[in-house]
C-alpha positions in Angstrom: 40.7 24.6 -25.7 40.9 21.5 -27.3 40.5 19.6 -24.2 37.4 22.0 -23.6 35.8 21.3 -26.7 36.4 17.4 -26.3 34.5 17.7 -23.0 31.9 19.4 -24.7 31.4 16.6 -27.3 31.3 13.7 -24.8 28.8 15.3 -22.5 26.4 16.2 -26.0 27.0 12.8 -27.1 26.4 11.5 -23.5 22.9 13.7 -23.5 21.9 12.2 -27.2 22.6 8.4 -25.7 20.3 8.9 -22.5 17.7 11.3 -24.8 17.0 8.8 -27.2 16.9 6.1 -24.5 14.2 7.3 -22.9 12.7 8.1 -26.5 12.3 4.3 -26.9 10.5 3.5 -23.3 8.4 6.7 -24.0 5.1 4.9 -25.2 5.3 2.0 -22.8 7.3 2.9 -19.9 8.5 0.4 -17.0 6.4 -0.2 -14.5 6.2 1.7 -11.0 8.8 -0.5 -7.8 6.1 0.4 -6.1 3.2 -1.2 -7.4 1.0 -4.1 -5.4 1.0 -6.3 -8.5 4.9 -6.6 -8.6 5.6 -6.8 -4.5 3.1 -9.8 -4.1 1.7 -12.7 -6.3 -1.3 -12.9 -7.5 -1.5 -16.7 -6.2 -0.3 -17.8 -2.6 0.7 -21.7 -2.8 -0.6 -23.2 0.7 2.7 -24.3 1.5 3.6 -20.2 1.8 0.4 -19.2 3.3 2.2 -18.9 6.8 4.0 -16.3 5.4 1.3 -13.8 4.3 -1.0 -15.1 7.6 1.7 -14.5 10.1 1.4 -18.0 11.5 3.9 -21.1 12.1 4.2 -23.2 9.2 2.4 -26.3 11.7 -0.9 -24.2 12.3 -1.7 -23.8 8.7 -3.5 -26.9 8.8 -5.0 -26.1 11.8 -5.8 -22.2 10.5 -7.6 -23.9 7.3 -9.5 -26.6 9.3 -11.1 -23.9 11.4 -11.7 -21.9 8.5 -13.2 -23.9 5.6 -14.4 -20.6 3.7 -11.3 -19.4 3.3 -11.4 -18.3 -0.5 -8.7 -20.8 -2.6 -8.6 -22.5 -5.7 -7.3 -25.7 -6.2 -5.3 -26.8 -9.3 -3.6 -30.4 -10.1 -4.1 -31.7 -6.6 -2.3 -27.8 -5.1 -4.4 -25.4 -3.4 -3.8 -21.8 -4.2 -5.2 -18.9 -2.3 -5.9 -15.4 -4.0 -3.7 -12.6 -3.0 -6.4 -9.5 -3.0 -9.5 -12.2 -1.9 -7.3 -13.1 0.6 -6.6 -9.5 2.1 -10.6 -8.7 1.5 -11.6 -12.3 3.6 -9.3 -11.4 6.7 -10.5 -7.4 6.3 -14.3 -8.9 7.1 -13.4 -11.6 9.8 -13.6 -10.3 13.1 -12.6 -13.7 15.1 -9.0 -13.8 13.4 
């Protein structure tokens, strides 16, 4: 009988702990794992552009010369491509 009360008390303590931890984050829940903001960066570095365009690393320079209207931002002599604008540009491009 004493052992069953122990397990009931342990279960209630665990229940109280998890409810308390859940209530701490109730006002500001963690963001979903499936959000685009977490899966994709806001800006893509030029050296990583080949991954998002599914082309070879060697072909990136030729691609940039062929499509100079690709949305980009230059900062401290580094070129960055905004992810969402890049997707919109690719969706509008017919000859890509």
